[in-house]
N, C-alpha and C positions, 0 to 999 in steps of 0.2 A: 742405127737408130739411137736417138738420145732419149733419156728418161724425162718424163714431164717434170717441170719445175714446180716445187712446192712454195707457195707464197710465204715470205718470212712473217714471223709473229709481230704483233704491234710493238712499238718501241717500249711502251710502259709495261709489257708483260714478258717475263723471262721465259725461256724454253722449258725450264723445270715446271713452272706454273701451268703451262699449256699441257704438259704431259699429265700432271696431276689432275687437271680438270677433265681430261679425256678419260682417265681411269676411274674417276669418282662415280659411284653408283647413282643413278637417277632415282629420285623419290617416286614411289608408285603413284599413279594417277587414280583418282576415285572413279568408279563407274559413272556412266552418263546418268544424270538426274539424281545422283546421290552425293553426299558430302561426308568426308571422314570426320569422325568425332575425336577431338583431342583428349587424350587421357588426362586425369588429374596430375598435378605436378608432383605429388608425393602421397604417401600412405594416409596422411591426415587431411588431405584436401577434401575428400568427400564428407568427413566428419565436420570440417570447418564450414562447408557450405550448408550442411544441415543445421549446424548451430546458428549460422547467420540467418537462416530462414525462421528459426524458432526464437529469435531475439525478441519478438513481440511487435506490437504496432509502433508506428513512428511517434515522434515527440508531439506532433499536433493532435494525434488521436489520444495520447495519454493525457494531455492537458485538457482536452474536451471531456474525457471521462472523469478527470479530477474535478472539473467544474460541476458536473452533474452530481457527483458524490457529495461535494461541499453543500450544494443546495438541498439535496435530499436529507442529509444528516442534520443540517441546521433546522429544517422544517420539523424534524422530530422533536425539537424543543417545545413545540406546542403541546404535544402529548405529555412530555415530562412536566411542564408547568401545570397541566390539568391534574395529573396524578399527585403532584406535590401539594396542590391546594386541597385535594380530596383526602390524602392520607396523612398529611402533617398534623400533629396534635395542635389543639387550639390553646392559646395562652389566655386564661380568664382574667378579665378586668372588671372592676367595679367602680361605679360613679357615686359621688357623694356631694352634698352641698355644704360648703364651709364659708361663712361670712358672705352669704348671698352670692356665692360663686361656686361653679362646678369644678371638682377635682376628680382625677381618675388615678387609680392605683391598682397594683396587682392584688388579686384576691389571695393568691398563695405566693408569698414572697420567697419561699424556699422551694418552689416547684421547679421541675426540670423540663417544662414544656418547651421553653425557648431552645434548649439544647436539642430536644427532639425534633424541632423544626429544621435545624441545620443537619441533623443526622439523617432525617428522611430525605432531604434533597441530595445529600452525598451518596446514600445507598442507591437511590433511584438513578443518579447520574452514572454511578459505576455500572449498574445493570444496563443502562442505555449504551454505554461505551462498549461493553462486551457484545451486545446484540448487534450494534452497528458494525463493529469490526468483523464479526462472524458473517454477517450478510454481505459485506463488501468482499470478503475473501471467497465466499461461495460463488459470487458473481464473476469475479476476476481473480484467479488464483495466482497469477504471475506477480502481482504486487508492483512495486516501483516507487521511486521517490515522490512523483506527483500524487500518487494515490495515498501514500502515507501522510503527506502534507495536507491533502484534502480531508482526510479523516480528522486530523488534529484541528484544523481550522473550522471544519463543520461542527465538531464537538464543542469547541469553545463558543461559537456563535449560537449553537443550540442551547447551551447552558445559560448564556445571557438572555436569550429569548424566553426560556422557561422561567427564569428568575422574574423578569418583568411581567410575563403573562400570568404567573401565579399570584403576584402582588395585585395585578389588575382584577383577577377573579375574586380575591379575598375581600375582607371588610375594608371599608374606606379608612383613609389615614386620619380623618377628623374624628378623633376619639371623643371629644367633648360633645359633638353633635350626636354621636352614637350613644353616649351615656344619657343625654337628655331624652333621646327617643326611647331608650330602654327603661329609664326611670331610676330613681334613687335606690341604691342597694341591689340592683339587678345585675347579674353577671352577664357579660357579653364578650365575644372573642376579640382579641387584639388583631390588628393587621398583620399579615404575613411579613416576616422580616428575616433576611439571611444575614446573620451576624458574622459568620465565618465565610469571608469572600473567597478563601482558598478552595471552597467546595466547587467553585466554578471550573476548576482544573481537573476535577475527578473524571468527567466524561472524556476529554481528549487524552488524558494520560492512560486511562483504562483501554481506550480504543487503540492507542499506539502499542501498548504492551501486548495485548491480545493478538492484534494483527501480525506483529513481528513474530510472536511465538507460533502462530498458525503457519506463517510462511516458512519459518525455519523447519517445522516438523513435517508439514504436508505439501509444501510448495514444490514446483518442478525443479529437477536437478539439471545442471549443465552436463552435456555429454563429455566423456573422457576423450581428449584428442589423441591419446596414445593407446586407446583400447583395441583398435583393429590393425595394428601395425604388423609387418611381416615377421617380427621377432617376438611376438607375445601379445597377450591381451592384458596390458597393465602389469602391475606387480605380481599378479597371481594368474596370468593368462597362459594360454597354450600356444606356443609358437613352434616353428620347425626345428628349433634347437633346444627345446625343453619346455617346461611348464612354468614359466615366469621365474620369480625369485626363489620359489620353493619347488621347482620342477626337477625332472630327471635329465641329466646330461646325456648326450648320445654316447653309446658304447661303441667300441671298436669292433 
């Protein structure tokens, strides 16, 4: 009797490759209706996935939230203008008739009421910057560049709105007509005037500084990608070969 003939391997496959393929272990098959779960690529893969999920909303959501913050903060300028008109000191003026013509002059030429008007606006703007930054931080603690830009832009728009709204609420700019209505020698308040235009930057600067400070102190922290590795939990962690940088080495 003759042994059965074994068909030769294909021309492109060497005999050694055929033997290696026959001896290679086959990958286990998952049970019916189930699928094997692929483990993470490394010890930090799970942490990286968690960090990716905690990165926050997308750019469109951040821009939409920033637009809402800008409008809300800017509308606060109406309240600032109302408080400025109410709390700012009045600059007293007096009308007189000289050569059949009306003239208006300051009743107290050495008074500091004009400086008080600028100071009241600045202090109120600083307070509004602090409150707006705190409110935005409590609503959304994560922060972000669009949110900070919205605070600054909204604060500047709110200051401009408060400035014009306070002037509109105050006495009219026609002081001659006001002097005629009040009478000769009668004191009347001067129109509101913001001499120091730099006070318009008090709100956005205060909001920027306060929000950045709150985010640095109480904002969320990024997870440590090396905190759960097999050789320790960071610089002071506990691993199978010691307790971090200050751990105990294994004894013989």
